[in-house]
N, C-alpha and C positions, 0 to 999 in steps of 0.2 A: 597673030601677034598684035595687029592694030586694035582688035576687039579687046584684048586685055589692057592695052594702053587707056582705051576710052573708059573701061570699068575702073581702072586705077585712078584715072583723073576725076571720075565722078565721086568715088569714095573720098579722095582728098578734098574735093570741093564741098561734100557734106560735113566732113570734119571741120573744115575751116568756117563754114556757115554756123556749126555748132559752137564753135569758140566765140564767134562774134555775137551770137544771140545770148549766150550765157553771160558774157561781159556787160551787155547792155542791159539785161535783165537784173543782174547782179547790182549794178549801180543804182537802178530804179528802186530796187529793194532796200538798199542801205539808206535811201532817202524816204522810206515808208511809202513809196509809190507802187501802184499795181504794175506787175510785169507785163510785156507786150507780146512777146513770142512764145506764149504757152497756151495750151488748151486744157480747160478743167476736165478732170477725169472722175472724181468723187468728191461727196460732201458728207461729213460726219454729222452725227445727230447730237453735237455737244454745244450747239449754239451757231454753228455755220461754218466750222473749220473746212477749208476746201484744199484739195491736192490738185495741183497743175503739172503737166508734163510738157517739157521743151525738147529739144533735139540734143539728147544725150544727158539732160538734167531734170531735176524735179523742184518745184517750189511748193512750199506749204504756207497757206495763209491761216494763221491760227485765229480762231474766234470763238472763245469758250465762255459760256456763262459762268459768272462768278459774283460772290457777295463780299463786299468788304466794308470796313468800319472807316467811315469818314466823319469827322467832327463829332464822334460819339454815336452816330446814327449808322445802322446798317444800310448800305446802298447796293442795289443790283446793278450790274453792269457786264461788261465783256473784257476779257483778256485778249489783247490783239497784237499781231505782229507777223512778220514774214520771216522764213528760212529758205535757203536754197542749198541744194546738195547735187553733185554729180551722180552719174549712174554707178561710179565705183564706190562711192561712199554714200549710198542712198540712206535716207532716214525713214523709219516707219512711223506712221502717224500714231500708232498705239503706244509708242515709247515716250510721248509728249514732247513738248518744246525742250531744246537745248539751250535757248537763250532766254533772257529776261523779257517778259512780255509786258506791254503797257496797259494800265486799267483804263477803260473808258466807261463813263457813267452812262447807264441806259436812261434816256429821257423820253 
């Protein structure tokens, strides 16, 4: 019986740590800052889009090569931004971003 209580306490602790790390990284992402509690798992060949995994969640740092018209001239740059999703509503990198990305001129 004591063994099961220890296992249950460990599982509850992992879930609580997952909630805390998700909230901290979510707040950092909303401020366009790099998340802390994640590990990079893959990088796409589209300019550097990176997928990170946390404890029960996934972060995608979009960085896609793009060309835009700026003051009548074609300018090369990157579309950048962050998105976070839980393991229950996980986003696939092949589906593309679900939010508006920011264009950054390549200098």
